[in-house]
N, C-alpha and C positions, 0 to 999 in steps of 0.2 A: 130700192134695196136689192136683196137677192132675187133670183128668178122665182117667180110665183108658181107654186105647185098647182096643178090643174084642179085639185079638190078644194082649193082655198076659198073660203067664204069671206066676202068683203062686207063689213058692217059699218054703219055710222055709230059713233060713240053715243052712249046714253046721255041724255041731258039731265043733269041733276038740278033740282030747284034751288040748291044752295043750302047752307046751314044756318042762315040768319034767322030763320023761323023755327029752327029745331034747337033743343037744349043740348046740342052736341057741338064739340069743337072738332071731333074726329068721327068720320063716318066710314066704317070698314065693310068690305064685302068681298065675295069670291065667286068664281065660276070655273067650270071645266069644259072648255070647248072640245067637242068630239072630233072636229076636223080642223086643219090649219085655218086660222082666223086672222084676218087683216082688218084693222080699223083705219078708215080714211082720215086724212089730216084734219085735226080739230084742235080746239083749246078748251080750257075749263075756267070758270070764274074762281075755282078753288085750287089750292095746291094739291098735287096728287103724288102719292107714293105707290109704285107698282113693284111686285116681286112675284117669283114663280117657284113652283116645285114640280119636278118631273119633266122638265123641258126648258125652253128658253123663250124670251121675248126680245125681238129686235125692234128698235125705235129709231126713226130718222127725224132729226131736228135740224132744219136748215142744211148746213154742210157737214153734219156729223152723223155717224151711225153708232148707236149704243147697243150693246148686247147684254141683256140681263139674264144671268144664269143663277143657279141655285147658290144661296149664300149671300146674294147681293140684291139690292133694290135700286130703283131709279126714281129720284125726286124730280118732279116736273113743276116748276113754279106756275102759279096762276097766269093765264094769258099767253103762255108759250104754245105755239102751234106745233103739233107733233103727230106722227102717224106710227102705227105699230103692227107687228105681226107675231103671233104666238103659234108654237108648234101644236100639233094635235094632241089632245089628252093632257095638256099641261094644266096644273092647278094654278090658275091665274088669280092673284090677289091684288086688290088695290084699296087704298085708304085716302079719303079726301079730308083736307084740313081747311078750316075757315081762316082766311088770310088775316082778318082783323083780330083773331084771337089766338094766333100762333105766334109764340114769342121769339121766333127767328125766321129767317128765310135764306135761300141761296140765290145767288145772282142768276144762275142758269141751271140746266139739267145737271144733276149731281148723283154719282153713285153712292149708295148707302150700304153700310155693312148690316145685313139682316141677322143679328144675333138671336139665339133662341129666346132670350128675354123679350126682345122687341117683337118678334113674331107672335109669341104667346100673348103679349099685351094687346096687339092689334086683333088677334083672333077673339080675345075676350071682349073687345070693343065692338065686334061685329054683332054681339047680342043686342036685342032691342028691349030686353026686360030689365036692364040694369037700373038701379036707383041712381038718382042724380049725384049723390055724394060718392058712390062707388065709381061711377063713370069719371067724375072729376079727378079722383085719386089716380085712376089708371091713365088718364090723359096726361096728368102731370109727370108721371114716370116715363111715359113715351117721350116727352120733350127732353127728359134728362138723358135717356139712353140712345136717342136717335143721333147718329154721328156719320159724317162723310167717311167713305172708305179710303184707305190709303192708296188703293188702286182705282184711278179714274179711267176705266177701259172704254175709250171712244175712238172710233176711226175717223180721222179728219179727211173729208173728201177735198180734192184739189180746188174746185171752183175756178179753174183756169181753162179757158176755151182751147188752149193748145194741147192739153192733156186730158181733158174730161172724157174723151172717147176711150182712153185707156182705162180709166177708173170704171166707167160703165161696163166695159167689156169684161173686166175682172170681177165686178159684182155679179154679172150674169154667169160667168164661168171662171171660178177661182183657179181652175186647172190650166188656164191659158198660160203657156210657158214662153210666149214670145219675148225675145231679148230686146234690149234698148235699140240695137241696130235694126232689128226687124220692125219695131214700132216706128222708128225714124223713117224707114223706107215706106211704110204704110201711110204715115201722116205727112210725109214730104217735108220734114224738118230734121234738124241734126240731133244726134243722140245727146250731145252736150246740152242742147236746148231743153230736151225732155228731162234730163237729169237735174238741171238747174231749176226747172219749173217745179218738179216734185219737191226738191229741197226747200224752195221758197214758200210753196203753198202748204206743205204738210210738216215741215221740219224733219222729214225722213228722206233717205235715198229711195230711189224706185224699188230696189230689192227689199229694203226694210219695210216700205209701205205695203208691198205685195205680201210679205210675210205676215204683217199685222192683219191684213184683210183675211188671209187664210186662217189665222188663229181665231178671228171672230166667227168665220164660217164653221170651223172645227167645233167650237163650243156648241153650236146648234146641232150639228150632225151627231156628235158624241152623246148629247143629252137625249137624242131621239133613239139611242140604242145601237147605233152603228159601231162596229168594232174598229180598232185602230187601223187594221189592214184596209178596210173599206174606205175609211176617211182619208187615209194616205193616198189611195188611188183616186178618189174623187177630187182631191185637192192638187193632184198633179205631181206628187212626190214619187221618186223612183222606188223607195222602199220605206217601210214603217219607221225604221230607226232614224231616217232623215227627217220624217215628219215629227217624230217625238223630240228630236234635237231642236227643230225650228220652233215648235210649240214652247219648249222650255226657254228658248232665248227671248220670246215675247212675254210669256206668262211667269217666268221665274221658276216653274215647276213642271214636271211631266204631266200629261193628261190624267194619268192615274192618281197622282198626288193631288192635283187640283180638285178632282171630283170626290176624293175621300173626305176632304174638309167640308164639302157641300152636302154630303150624304147624311149629316146629322140632322135629325128632326128636332123641333123645339123641345120635345120631351127627352131628348138625349138618345133616342133609339135610332139605329141606322135604318135608312130606307133600303129596300131590296134594290140591288143594282145589277146591271147586265154586264156582259163581257166587255162592253165598251171601256170599262175602267182599266183595261190592260195598259201598262206603262212600259 
């Protein structure tokens, strides 16, 4: 995924004994890593839903990169191998679902809209002192309100040996502004071959794919508190207005408008936000 920060702590995912022996269908928990934290590739016997507050989580699943920002969650079906990286100080939440007692599933990793109701219910289910009847009622409502997001924000990696070097270079440095012609000379292939390979592998042109990648990276940087000017510079844009326009083309809204919607807490109170939200 992105270049790893020097302070990143790499952990193995906790092993859960499963819910078969517990009177729960859903087991929710949370943590706040004090440093950037990466989880090595792993899988679970349970379905998993992860969501964050005050930062982002990036997850790589085979040839796709998912960025989980405030207001969204990521459903990971049981058995799917995935790795993840969370920004420092993020409120990291996850909930595990017993597959044999969950009345639905998704074929693959799926973005979920984390509504205030859903977040509140899952926070409620993190309690260990709930009576069985109360827990069952809350779990039933979770199943009613848990819905896929209209936006499935995933970056498709090429998986094509002719252009994988380009993708890895841009993941390492999104500000890399080399043109198709420059990449063609570097790789010893034609610019038409590169353009065709990107379109076939990702469904996007090279320029569109790089713009998508930068939008993913922008979400992480903005959520960490960097202002628009800094993010624009880090991502290789000549000026903030160019970055804002590019972000809007990918996300449909400006950075400021995107985070305004995510700054609502489950109880309807706005989180304090930094100058990053400038649009």
